[in-house]
N, C-alpha and C positions, 0 to 999 in steps of 0.2 A: 468641534469633533466634526466625522460623518462617521456615520453608522450603516451598509448599503448590504445586505447576506447576499453570499451568491449560494452557500452550498450547508446543508444541517450535516456535518460528519459524526451522526450516531450510527454506535456499535462495527466504529475501523478501530477501534482504540483497544493499540493488546500492551499487559503491564507485562514486558520483561522481566521482575522481579527481580531486576538492577539496577534502579533507581532510575531507568529508560522504561520509555512509552512509545508502541512503533505504529504510526498509521499508517494500515494495510489498504486504504483506497490511494493515499501519497508514495508512499515505499519512504514515505521520515521516518529517521525515527527520534523521538524527543527526550532533553532534560525532565526529569520527572519536574523535579522541584527548581524556585527562583533560586538562585548565587547570591541575591540582594539586590542594595543599593547603587547604581554606578552613570556618578554624575556627566563625565563627559560620552559624547557616541562613540569615539575614538576607544574606549577604555573597555566601551561594552565588544567592542571586533575583538582588540585584544585579549580581553577574559574570555572570550570562545574558545577564539582560534588556538588560544593554550588546554586551552579543557581534557584533561584527562580522565575520562569513564568511562567504565564499567569495558576497558579492555581496548577504549577507542579512541586517538586522538587526529582525527578530523573534523571535528564539531566548528560549527559556525554559527554569529549569528542569520537566523533567518531571513528573507524578504517580506515587506509588508505581506504580498499574495498568501506567502507558505503561514506566515501566527494569523491571519484569516482562514485558512485552509481548518484551523483549531478550533476555530469558533462558533459558538449553535445558536445562530440571531432567532430561533423559535424561543428561546429561555429570555428573559424579561429580565434577574436576576443574575450574575453570576456563570454569563455568556460560554465561560469554557468547562469541563466537567470534569468535577471535581471529583469526580471516584478513581479517576484516574491521574487528574494535574493535582498538583496541591493537596497531599492527604494529610499531610499537619497539619498543614495552615492553610489560610481563604486567600487565594488569588490580593494583590493588591493591586495598584489601580493601574497602572504605564508601564509599558515593556518596550525598549528599545527595538525598532525594525533595522539589518545595514539598508535600507533605503532612501536613497538621496531622495527630500522635496528633490521634483525637478524645475518650479518655480523661485525654491534659492535654497540655488546648492549650500547655504549656510544654516539649513533646517535638516533636521530627517522624522520621518512616519515611525511612530509611535501606535498602540494600541491599547487601549484598556478592556482586558475579560471583563470587568465589574459589570459593563454598558455593549462592549464589545464596540464600539467606536474608536475611530483610529486618529490620530490629531498630528502635527508634527511639531519640534522641538530644536531649540537650538545647537545648536552640536559641542558650545561654547559652554564651560561648564562656566560661566560669571551668567551667561545668560540664559538658559539652558534649564532642563528638568532634570530630575531626579527619579534619574528615571529603572526600573530593578531589566536581570535580562533573562532570557530563556532559551539557553544550547539546541544547536536544532545539527544534523548532518545526514549524510546522501544522501540524491537526487538533487535537483535545481529546478522545480517547475513556474516554469514564469506565467501560465493560467495555471487554472482550475477548469476545464471546458470536462465536460464528460455527455463526447456522442451518441451511445447506445443508450446512456441511462443507465448501467447497471453498478452505482456505487463508484466505483471505481475510477482516477481522472483518468483524462487522455494525453498525460504528459507520462507514464506508468506502466497505465495499461498497455499489456500484450495483445489483446486484438481490440483494437478502439473506435472499431466499427460494427464491432458484433455483438452483443451484452452476453458474456465473461465473465458475474462476479467472485467465481469459484478459481482463474485463473488459474484453468488445469494448464502444464507446460510438461508432458509426459516427456517427451526426448528432449528435455532441456535447451531449446533451440531461439528462444526469447520472443516464441509466434503460439499464440497461444492454441490449445488443441483445436479452438471449435472454429478457426479464420486457418487453421495448418492444414496445406495438402501432401503433407508427409508424414501423419496419424491415420492410423485406420480403429474404428472404433465398429463394435460388435454388444451383443448379448445374449447370458447361457445363459437358457432357460429351462422349466423341469427342477425336481426335485435336486436341490445343491448344497453340501453342506458347504460347512466354512473353512477357510486357510483350504483348498480345496489345491493341486496347480495343475491347470489351465497353459496347456503347449500348443502358437498358435505355427499354421501351416498354412503354406502356399499351395498350392491345387495347380500341378502347367505337366502337360504330358503322362499322366499315371504317377509323376513321383509328385510326393513332397517336399514342400524347403521348408525348415524351420526358420520363422521369423520373429519369431520371439517368446514368452515366457510372463506369466500372472497368476494369484493366489484370488482367489472368491473370499469378496471381502464378505462383514459378520451381521449385516443389517437384510439380510433377508430377498436382498439385487445383486446378481450376481454382472454386474457391467465393466465392462473394463475399454482402454486403449493403450494399444502402446504402437513404438514410431514404425512406421519402415520406409524406406529409398521408394519406391515405386509409384508409393502414390494410394490413391479411392478406385473403386470400381475393380479390382481385381474378387477372384475365387478366394476363399479362404475353410477351415476348419479349425478350431477346436476341438481337444482331445483330452479330455481333464485326467489326472492318475486315477482315480478311483471312481472316474461318470464319466459316461460320455456325451457330445452334444453338436451337432452345427452350427451355423451362422451364415445367413449374409449380409459387409458392410455395412453399412451405412455413413448416405455417401454426403458431404455437407452442402 
């Protein structure tokens, strides 16, 4: 067995309350509970591909890297977070992955959620392991590097070179706001109520051009960002319905 930690995915999990768990660091959605023991590897592949759960039918058997991404290598016993996974039973010893052993194509990798180690098993029922399966859907990370150290893997990070753990993307263009030239940042200062509508205008030749609007939030700090087509570095004014203020855009 091989145990070699990569990351500790703590606080990345969301219980979707439909027998699935989402890992916000990888974008993967996991089956919350095991489907039972499966002797042959090909049966494990087919069972996941045939699974219909939570309204989704694109489930598959996870690869070795994906299995390791939900292991907590800082834990001595039970290396999977049982707050989210296997809430009704303790995880069993070994689970199939979809990854074939590069040194022996008759074997496939498995992983133990008890000890966090990986082990190869024969794909053939007569010589193999009776492993359990845990299916996954969405995305497929080949590696789990995190270049900017924000806790979000590069393969799903919308701005892998700049730390942005919240993954904000106000214009939904798949480029994180922190590194998107088409997003304007600003802040409204002074005493303002929550849920106040703010209009964002571009000042040009004595006239204004509306480029967006937003509502003040409720935590006492009224920050906002709006998508614009002409990038940062322009002059803008923000006008609230019941209060007014001006701001300078914050360039990246």
